[in-house]
One Martini backbone bead per residue (centre of mass of N, CA, C, O) as a GRO file, in nm:
protein
  153
    1MET     BB    1   9.850  10.646   8.814
    2ILE     BB    2   9.524  10.621   8.747
    3ARG     BB    3   9.259  10.458   8.942
    4ILE     BB    4   9.056  10.707   8.994
    5ARG     BB    5   8.764  10.865   8.831
    6LEU     BB    6   8.591  11.169   8.863
    7ASP     BB    7   8.326  11.317   8.645
    8LYS     BB    8   8.076  11.500   8.724
    9VAL     BB    9   7.943  11.384   8.984
   10THR     BB   10   7.605  11.288   9.054
   11PHE     BB   11   7.435  11.251   9.378
   12SER     BB   12   7.113  11.127   9.508
   13TYR     BB   13   6.887  11.122   9.735
   14PRO     BB   14   6.565  11.178   9.757
   15ALA     BB   15   6.626  11.404  10.012
   16LYS     BB   16   6.952  11.419   9.919
   17PRO     BB   17   7.220  11.578   9.824
   18ILE     BB   18   7.571  11.490   9.774
   19PHE     BB   19   7.657  11.532   9.463
   20LEU     BB   20   7.792  11.810   9.252
   21GLU     BB   21   8.003  11.774   9.017
   22ALA     BB   22   8.225  11.571   9.098
   23SER     BB   23   8.593  11.587   9.101
   24CYS     BB   24   8.856  11.329   9.062
   25GLU     BB   25   9.190  11.194   9.134
   26LEU     BB   26   9.348  10.873   9.186
   27GLN     BB   27   9.627  10.756   9.274
   28GLU     BB   28   9.854  10.564   9.362
   29GLY     BB   29   9.762  10.428   9.683
   30CYS     BB   30   9.674  10.543  10.008
   31TYR     BB   31   9.348  10.605  10.145
   32GLY     BB   32   9.139  10.839  10.311
   33VAL     BB   33   8.809  10.905  10.451
   34ILE     BB   34   8.701  11.228  10.555
   35GLY     BB   35   8.429  11.350  10.766
   36PRO     BB   36   8.135  11.438  10.831
   37ASN     BB   37   7.841  11.362  10.895
   38GLY     BB   38   7.677  11.335  10.581
   39SER     BB   39   7.912  11.397  10.343
   40GLY     BB   40   7.972  11.102  10.164
   41LYS     BB   41   8.172  10.868  10.224
   42THR     BB   42   8.004  10.610  10.173
   43THR     BB   43   7.900  10.687   9.896
   44LEU     BB   44   8.173  10.700   9.758
   45LEU     BB   45   8.252  10.403   9.807
   46LYS     BB   46   8.000  10.284   9.661
   47LEU     BB   47   8.069  10.405   9.388
   48VAL     BB   48   8.350  10.275   9.352
   49MET     BB   49   8.231   9.972   9.389
   50GLY     BB   50   7.926   9.976   9.241
   51GLU     BB   51   7.666   9.996   9.432
   52LEU     BB   52   7.652  10.274   9.295
   53LYS     BB   53   7.504  10.516   9.077
   54PRO     BB   54   7.525  10.779   8.900
   55ASP     BB   55   7.321  11.026   8.781
   56SER     BB   56   7.590  11.168   8.681
   57GLY     BB   57   7.845  11.110   8.506
   58PHE     BB   58   8.174  10.963   8.583
   59LEU     BB   59   8.335  10.641   8.668
   60LEU     BB   60   8.671  10.534   8.695
   61ARG     BB   61   8.832  10.207   8.705
   62ASP     BB   62   9.074  10.016   8.760
   63LYS     BB   63   9.086   9.680   8.687
   64VAL     BB   64   9.321   9.614   8.923
   65LEU     BB   65   9.152   9.715   9.141
   66THR     BB   66   9.125   9.704   9.499
   67VAL     BB   67   8.833   9.711   9.705
   68ALA     BB   68   8.775   9.788  10.047
   69TYR     BB   69   8.492   9.743  10.280
   70MET     BB   70   8.346   9.845  10.589
   71ALA     BB   71   8.068   9.842  10.720
   72GLN     BB   72   7.893  10.010  10.960
   73ASP     BB   73   7.690   9.767  10.954
   74LEU     BB   74   7.730   9.484  11.144
   75ASP     BB   75   7.713   9.117  11.124
   76LEU     BB   76   7.810   8.972  11.403
   77ASP     BB   77   7.959   8.729  11.582
   78PRO     BB   78   7.950   8.704  11.925
   79ALA     BB   79   8.175   8.465  11.939
   80GLN     BB   80   8.365   8.662  11.820
   81THR     BB   81   8.636   8.823  11.775
   82ALA     BB   82   8.768   9.096  11.637
   83TYR     BB   83   9.001   8.948  11.505
   84GLU     BB   84   8.835   8.729  11.357
   85ALA     BB   85   8.657   8.921  11.192
   86ALA     BB   86   8.888   9.071  11.039
   87ARG     BB   87   9.019   8.808  10.907
   88GLU     BB   88   8.787   8.720  10.716
   89GLY     BB   89   8.857   8.964  10.496
   90ALA     BB   90   9.172   8.834  10.455
   91HIS     BB   91   9.228   8.608  10.233
   92GLN     BB   92   9.502   8.673  10.099
   93VAL     BB   93   9.667   8.693  10.353
   94LEU     BB   94   9.598   8.408  10.461
   95ALA     BB   95   9.714   8.252  10.222
   96LEU     BB   96  10.005   8.350  10.258
   97GLU     BB   97  10.037   8.261  10.549
   98GLY     BB   98   9.986   7.958  10.493
   99GLU     BB   99  10.217   7.916  10.294
  100LEU     BB  100  10.445   7.995  10.490
  101ALA     BB  101  10.381   7.786  10.710
  102ALA     BB  102  10.422   7.534  10.533
  103LEU     BB  103  10.716   7.592  10.466
  104GLU     BB  104  10.825   7.604  10.758
  105GLU     BB  105  10.750   7.311  10.834
  106GLN     BB  106  10.955   7.172  10.629
  107PHE     BB  107  11.222   7.231  10.794
  108ALA     BB  108  11.174   6.971  10.996
  109TYR     BB  109  11.250   6.782  10.780
  110PRO     BB  110  11.504   6.562  10.727
  111GLU     BB  111  11.491   6.563  10.406
  112VAL     BB  112  11.560   6.871  10.408
  113TYR     BB  113  11.792   6.940  10.624
  114GLY     BB  114  11.973   6.693  10.493
  115SER     BB  115  11.943   6.867  10.216
  116GLU     BB  116  12.082   7.109  10.037
  117LYS     BB  117  11.895   7.115   9.791
  118ARG     BB  118  11.618   7.121   9.939
  119LEU     BB  119  11.676   7.365  10.114
  120ALA     BB  120  11.723   7.569   9.885
  121LYS     BB  121  11.443   7.532   9.756
  122LEU     BB  122  11.277   7.619  10.005
  123ILE     BB  123  11.398   7.900  10.035
  124ASP     BB  124  11.308   8.003   9.760
  125ARG     BB  125  11.002   7.966   9.810
  126GLN     BB  126  10.989   8.150  10.057
  127GLU     BB  127  11.091   8.408   9.921
  128LEU     BB  128  10.864   8.426   9.711
  129SER     BB  129  10.629   8.441   9.910
  130TRP     BB  130  10.727   8.689  10.063
  131HIS     BB  131  10.743   8.873   9.817
  132ASP     BB  132  10.441   8.857   9.749
  133SER     BB  133  10.345   8.981  10.019
  134LEU     BB  134  10.492   9.252   9.985
  135ASN     BB  135  10.363   9.338   9.720
  136TRP     BB  136  10.075   9.336   9.822
  137ALA     BB  137  10.115   9.540  10.054
  138ALA     BB  138  10.230   9.776   9.885
  139ARG     BB  139   9.978   9.812   9.705
  140PHE     BB  140   9.795   9.892   9.972
  141GLY     BB  141  10.019  10.031  10.202
  142GLY     BB  142  10.333  10.104  10.150
  143SER     BB  143  10.460   9.847  10.279
  144ASP     BB  144  10.676   9.580  10.432
  145SER     BB  145  10.395   9.475  10.546
  146TYR     BB  146  10.132   9.260  10.534
  147ALA     BB  147   9.944   9.422  10.727
  148ALA     BB  148   9.898   9.662  10.522
  149GLY     BB  149   9.670   9.517  10.352
  150ILE     BB  150   9.435   9.641  10.539
  151ASN     BB  151   9.496   9.940  10.407
  152TRP     BB  152   9.272  10.025  10.231
  153LEU     BB  153   9.062  10.236  10.058
   0.00000   0.00000   0.00000
């Protein structure tokens, strides 16, 4: 299934043309954008995200597509570690992680581990949450690890 399509997209900054009738289609999957400095990598991502509009041509994006992008120039809190700063942008992953942690905590409650019915229900909920996190990660990273969800387009 085509997730992104550029058809004869032209884009220029006032002093420099970047794309001249560029066309491509991106299927479902995980992609990286590589190239030399000044070749238009950031401009392409900004076009895909809708931050910039093409001068001509058109760009179509699947409505269910999620695009994440970390700007080259970051305004980071110097008191934060790199790990803390990176996790700030991963809200959906953190929400799933929190949900799983809350479910795991419930296994320690005597009313849960002492009741076969409650324990089975909690295990089912945990499996559903874990399955949701794997589906989310696979959608973005093609892996069965939720950490792969950070490997967006």
